[in-house]
C-alpha positions in Angstrom: 0.0 0.0 0.0 1.2 3.5 -0.8 0.4 6.8 0.8 1.1 10.4 -0.2 2.8 13.0 1.9 3.5 16.6 1.2 6.9 18.0 2.0 8.0 21.6 1.9 11.6 22.1 0.6 13.6 25.2 -0.4 13.7 26.1 -4.1 17.4 25.4 -4.2 16.8 21.8 -3.2 13.9 21.5 -5.5 16.1 22.6 -8.4 18.8 20.0 -7.4 16.1 17.3 -7.1 14.8 18.2 -10.6 18.2 18.2 -12.2 19.1 14.9 -10.5 15.8 13.2 -11.5 16.3 14.4 -15.1 19.9 13.3 -15.3 19.1 9.8 -13.9 15.9 9.4 -15.8 13.8 8.7 -12.7 10.9 10.6 -11.1 11.3 13.0 -8.2 9.3 10.5 -6.1 11.9 7.8 -6.9 14.8 10.0 -5.8 13.0 11.0 -2.6 12.0 7.4 -1.8 15.6 6.2 -2.2 16.9 9.1 -0.2 14.5 8.3 2.7 15.5 4.6 2.6 19.2 5.7 2.8 18.5 8.1 5.6 16.5 5.5 7.6 19.2 2.9 7.1 21.9 5.4 8.2 20.0 6.4 11.3 19.5 2.7 12.3 23.1 1.9 11.6 24.4 4.8 13.7 22.1 3.8 16.6 23.3 0.2 16.4 26.9 1.2 16.1 26.5 3.5 19.2 24.9 0.7 21.2 27.6 -1.9 20.1 30.5 0.5 20.7 29.4 1.0 24.3 29.2 -2.8 24.8 32.5 -3.4 23.0 34.4 -0.8 25.1 33.2 -2.5 28.2 34.9 -5.7 26.9 38.1 -3.8 25.9 37.4 -3.7 22.2 38.2 -0.3 20.8 39.7 -0.7 17.3 39.1 -2.6 14.2 42.1 -4.8 15.0 40.5 -5.6 18.4 37.4 -6.8 16.6 39.5 -8.8 14.1 41.5 -10.4 16.9 38.3 -11.2 18.8 36.5 -13.0 16.0 39.6 -14.7 14.5 
């Protein structure tokens, strides 16, 4: 199921959105949908990373090498 939302954006961003959608041959909606997916993914990733970093530091894991050593 789909729903429609209305979003207010500055003209400058609208112009960039229009240029991008034309150059990629996709609709504005496609660009906005993909952007929102990326944004949501990034927010979830950052929250998970923050949570895991706190747990890791309590176990003495601070660097990528520490992670590698732990899982190897």
